N, C-alpha and C positions, 0 to 999 in steps of 0.2 A: 699105283704105277709111277715110277720116277720118270723124269724128263727124258733121260737117255733111252729107256725102253719105249717110251711114248714115241719119240722121233724115229725109232727103229722099227716101228710096226710094219709088218710085211704087206706086200701088195695083195697077197691072198686074203689077209684079214680085211683089207680095204674092200676087196671084191665081195666078201661075205657081208659086210655092212651095207654095200650097195644093193645086194640082193634082198637083204632084209628091208631096206627102204622101199624097194619096188613092191615087195609083198604087202607092206603096210599101206602103200598108196593104193594098191589094187583092192585091199580090204575097204579102204575109205570110199573108193568109187562104187563098191558093191552096195553101199548103203544109199540112202536117199540123196539125190544130187542137190547141192545147195543152189539157191537162186543166183543167177549170173554165172554159173559154172559152165564149162565146156564139156562135151561128152567124151567118154573114154577113148573110143576109136579115133577121134580127131587128135587126141593127145598122142596116141601111139604112132600116128602117121606124121606128126609134125617134124620138120627138119629145117636146118639152118644152112645158109650157103657156105661153101668152102672159104676159108679165110675169115669167117666171123670171129670177132674178138670177144672172148669171154673174160670177164674181169670181176673185180670186187672194188669197193670204195671204202675209204676211211677219211677222217679229218684230224688235223694236227692236235687240237685241244682234246679231242675225244680219246686219243690213243697214246700220245707221246709221253705224258708225264714230264719229269725234269723241268718243272715250271719255272725254276729260278737258277738253272745251271748254265754255265758257259756264256754268261753275259746276257742272257735273255731278259727283256724288260717285262713289266707287268702288262697284262692284257685286261680288257673289260670283263672277260670271263673269269680271270683270276680274281678280280675285285668282287664280282658278283657271287662266285661260289664261296668266297671267304667271308661273306656277309651272312650271319645266321638267319635261317628261315627261308632262304632263297631256293634251296635244292632239296628234293625229297631224300630223307635219310641223312642229311647233313654231309653228303659226300662231295668231293671236289675232283678236279682233273689234275691234282698235284702229281699223282703217280699214274692214274688211269691204267693203261695196259703196259706201261713202261717201254713202249716201242722205241723211244729215244735210244735205249740201250739194247733192245731185243730185236731191232729191225732185221738183222740178218736171218734170225730164226723165222720171223714172219714171212720174209720174202721166199725162203726155202719152202715153207708150208704152202704158199701160193703156187709155187712151181709144182709141188706134189699134187695139187688139185688141178693141174693142167691149165692154169690161168695164163692168159696172154696180155692182159692189161691190168694195171694197178692205178686206180685214181686216188691220189693223196693230196693233202694240202700242205702249204708252208706257213709257218707261224710268223706273221709280220714282225712282232716284237722280238723274235729270235734273230731276225735279220737287221732290223733297225729298232733298237730298244726304246727310243723316244719317238719313233715313227718318221723321223727325218734324219738326214745326215749320212755320213759314211757307213758302209755296212759293217756289221760285226762278223769278222772273218771266221770265227768259230762256228757261227750259225751257217754260213755259206759252206764251210768244210763239212759240216754234218750232213747237210742235204746232198752235197756232192757224193758222199759215201753211200747215202741211201739210194740215190739214183744209180750209182754203179752196181749196188747189190740187186736192184731190179733188173738191170740189163744182164747181169751174170746169171739170173734165173729165168731169162727169156720173157721178161715182162716189159711191156711198153709203159714208160713213165708218163702218166697223165696228170698234169699239175693243175690243181685248183689254187689260184694265187691267194684268194681270201675266203676262208671258211669261218667267218664270224669273230675271230679273235683280234679285234682292233687294239692297237697299243693304247693303254690307258692315257698316256700323255697326249694323244690326239683327241681322245674324248674330252680331256680337260680343256682343249682348245675349241670345243663346241661339237665335236663328233661329226657324223655324216651330214647333219644339216648345214655345216660350215662348208661352203663351196670350195674353200682352199684345199680340202681333202682330195679333190679330184687331181690336183697337181702333185700332192704328196704321194698319192697312190700310184700315179703314173711313174714317178721316180722309182718307187719300190719295185714295180713290175719290170722296169728297165734293168734294175740291178740283177734281178733273178735271171732275166733273159741273157744278160751279158755273161754271167758266171755259169749258167746251167744250160743255156740254149744250144750248146754243141751236142747235147744228148737228149734234151727234152724237145720234142717237136709239137706237142699238143698241149695247149694252154686254155684254161677257162678262167676269166678274170674273177668271177664271183660265184659262190654257191648260194642260190636262192636269195637274190638281192631284194625281192619283195618282202620276204620274211625278215631280213635284217632291218629294213626300213620300218616296216609296220609293227613287228613284234617288239622292236627295241625302242621306237620313238613314237609310234601312234597309240599303242595300248599298254606299253610298259611291262609286257610279260617276260621279255628277255632284256639283258643289259643293253643300254645303261638304265633302263627302267623308266623312261619318260612316257607320258601319256598325253600327247598334244598332237592333234591331227595335222596341223600346219607343219610341225617338225617332221612328221612322216613324209609330207609332200616335198619338203626341202631335201630331206635325206634321199628320197627316191631320185630326185633330179640330179643331185650331186653324184650319186652312184651311176646313173646313166651316162653322165659326162665322164666319170672315171673309167667306165667300161670302154668307151671309145678312145680315150686318151691312152689307156693301157694297151689296147690293140696296136695303136701306132707306135708306142714306146717299145713294145716287144718286137715288132717287126723291124724296127730300126736297129735293134741290137742283135737280132738273129735271123739270118736269111732262111733258116729251116723251119721257122715257126709257122704253125697254123693256130688260129684263135677261134674259139667257139663259146659255149656257154654251159652252165649247169643250173638251169632254172628249175624251180619247183613248180609242177603243174598238176592240176586236177581237171578232168573233163567235167564240164558244167552241163547239167541237164535241167531244162525248164520244169518247174513244179507242175504247171498245167500247160495246155496248148494255147493259152491266151497270148495275144501279141505282147502284153505287158511283161509276162513272165519270160517269154522268149527273148525280149529285149534286155531284160535283167540278166539272163544267162549270158548274153553276148557281152554285157558290161563286165560281168565277172571274168569271162575269158580274157577280155582286153586288159583288165587291171591285174589279175592274179597270174595269168599265164604268159601273156605276150607283151606286157607293158615295156619291158627292157629289150625284148627281141625286136619289136617294131621300131623302137628308138634307134637301135643299131642298124637295122636294115634300111630304114627309110628316112631317118632324121626327124621323125615326128612321133608323137604319142598317139596310141590308138584311141578310139572313142569309148573311153572308160567312164565318162562322167555324164550325168544328166545336165544338159545345157553346155555352155562353153567351159573348156578346161580352166581350172584355177591357176593360170600361169603365174600371176603375181604372187600368190601364196607359195608357189613352187620355187620362186626366185629365178624364173626364166628371164634371160636377157636376149636382146636383139643379136642375132647371129648364132644362137645356141643350136639351131637346127643343123647348121653345118658342122658344129663340134660333135653333136650327138651321132651323126651318121658315120658308121664304121662297119660296113657289111661283114658279117661273120663267115668264116670258111666252112663251118658246119654248125648244126644246131643240137645242143644237148639239153636234156631235161629228165627230171625224176618222175616216177609214178608210184603212188602208194594207194590212193583211194579216190573216190569221186565226190562231187557235190551236187546237191539239188538246190536250185536257185529260184527265188520268188521276187517279184517286184515289191519295192517298199517306197515308191515315190510319193505315196500319200501319208507316210508315217510322220508323226509330229515330234517324235524324239528319236535320237539315234544313240546306240550304245552297243558295246560288245557283250558277248556271252561267255561261255566257257572255252578253254583252250583245248583243241583237238588236233592232233597230228602236227601240221605245220602252220596252223592259222587259228584265229579266233572265230568261233561260230557265233553268228549274230543271234540275239534274242529274236525269236520269230515274230514277236509283236512289234518289233521296230526294224530299222535298217542298220547296216553296218556304219554308215557315215552319211553326212549331208551332201556328199558329192556324187558317190556312185549309186546310192539309194537302192541297194538290193539286200536281201536276206539269204545267206547261204547256210545250208545244213548238210551234215553228213548223215545219210540214211542208215538204217540198220536192217535192210531187207536181206542182205547177205550176212554170213557169220561174221563175228567180230574177233579180231586177234586179241591176245591178252593185253596188248597196248591200247586197245579200244578202237582200232580202225576197222571199217567195214572191208571185207574181202570182196572185190568186184572185178574179176579178171577181164571182163569185156571192156573195162575202162581204158586199158592200155591200147587196145586196138582202135577204139574211137579217137583217142587223143593222138596217137601216131598218125592216123589217116587225116585228121583235121589239120595238124601242123603240116603234113605233106602237101595237102591241097592248097593251103593258104600261102605257103612259101615256095611253091613251084618245085616240090619234091627235093628238098635239100638232103645232104648226108646227115643222118641222125645218129647220135650216140645216146643210149639210155644210160644216164649217169648215176642213177640210184634206183633201186626198188628192193623192197624186203618186207619182213613181217616180224613183229615182236612176240616171241613165245619164251617161256621161262624153263624149258626143258633142261635138265641137268644130267650129269653122269649117273648111271644107274648101276649099283653094285651087282644086282642079279644078272645084269647083261655084261659083266666083265668090264664095267666102266664106260660102256658105250653111252652115247647121247641119242636116244631114239626119238627124234623130233619129226614124226611123220606129218604133222600139220604144216610144217615149213616146206617139206618136200611137195606136198599137195598144192600149197600156195604157188610155188614156182612152176610146177607142172601145168597148172591151169593158166597162169599168166603168160608163161613162155609159149604155150600153144596159141594163145591169142596174138602174141608178137609175131610168131611164125606166119600166122594167117595174114597179118598186115604186110609182111615182107612179100608173101606170095601175091598180094594184091597191089604191089608196086612201090611200097615204101622202101626207101634206101637206108635201112638201119644197118649199121656196121658193127655195133657193139652192144653189150648188156653188162652192166656192173651191179652185182648184188650188193646190197647193204646188209651186212658188212662182212669183211674178212673175219674179224674177231668181235666178240662181245666188247662193248666199250662204254665209256661215260656218256650217257644219253641226256646231255644238257640239263635242263631243270628237273628231269626225272631221275638223274643220277644213275645208280646201278639197279633201279627197279625195273628196267626193261633190258631184254637181250635180243639183239638182231643178228648176231654173228653166225657164220657157218662154222666157226670154231669157238668152243666154250673156253672162257677165261676164268680161272679161279683167282680172284683178286687178292687172296691171302698169300699166294706164293707165285703167281703169274704162270702157273701151269696151263698149257694149251691142250685141249682135247678136240679133235675134229669130230663134229657132229655127223650123224647119218646124212643130214642134208648136205654137208660139205662133201662127203664121199660121192653122193648122188650128183651134185653139181659138177664135181670133177669128172664124172663119167660123161655127163652131157657135154662138157667142154672138149672131151677127147673124141666124141663121136658126132657132135652137131645134131644129135637126135634126142628126143625125150623118151622114146619107147625102145624096146628091144633089150 
């Protein structure tokens, strides 16, 4: 099927795909219910409030391509993916989904799926090729056109200012452990607000800042590939300062701006009912989930460490508590899976294990590090996606309710959630992508989210990861999370059955019927 006929597919065909999706989901429910799953009648009765914002999310490096066009500078991910052996399959983000050139098509597809919010990120080296100085106006003009395309298609532009692609020139100056980056970043955020703040009203300074600091500087799994825990601590503190400075910079430049977050979070369950394991789970929550949130809301770090916090190693200076505090207008976070946490305070050695999802799982015989002293594991009681993450729908309810209670029921945006399955167009189904496992994943999870809303959580949006299949970081093209299939050979887009189903949910605010 050529692109023109693909884009011209009728609503009747879309409806047929949605019916097929519901039948497939019903067949799945008829079988043995997976651990952690919610019952069918509860799913059918789940509903969302009027005005709920259904959306999708992407990241610049993962979808844009055009890695060296129109004055863009090199990023740390450009350097990383161009280094042999760093990415599965040897793929890069040089082209990715070519959204730099195809954004109008993708925004039209989002509209077709009844979407109301599009969370995207801006490439810092596209705006400031060297990380500092006057903006590259070709970069500004590009994002201005992208934002206009969102608005023309009825989408709320939700801007993540930094989604991992640090200008390589700033890494050469020391990267995030260099405290000076807080100031550079604040300048960059202010530039964006000045030029785009007339149309963008919702900003998130960082995507998953814990992962940036830990994976890039603590264990070296992501660029720049350092593995020194003190560098992680310094990077985390710089990013917490940068988060607050950016909020102030954005609001100074745009009176319409609201600022929140896009944190990666996993609900932490104690391995046993012992006091030690419960305390370890609390430390995990403090470090991995709310470390940066607490800094913004209260100007202090949560109790993530055994004993006194290592402030000297973090580069903490007198008066930093005042700089850190910048209360957010709303709280955003991702949910993918859960963690089971055990105490490791008596461990004699500390080291990481294998990479899973968004973090390093500790070797169960040791602890993750000498400061937090816990061991976190992703269980496999529930089914695993093809990306290797446990499906545990109940986790989103528990996490949303925990954050609601701890922060006095703030407005919450679910900034990402999704699942990796490799379903592809099927010739015997006229080129459809029958990805019934993804439909069932979202049915289960969204039913739990609806339950949290019914129980008082103030959740106003849900962003599926992702609108389109894309470059999945160190896993390259070996994972597919999109609601729309991308053939990387010719950039043809094919809406998956899950995309049609999600579009129907967005139109009706219901999972059943």
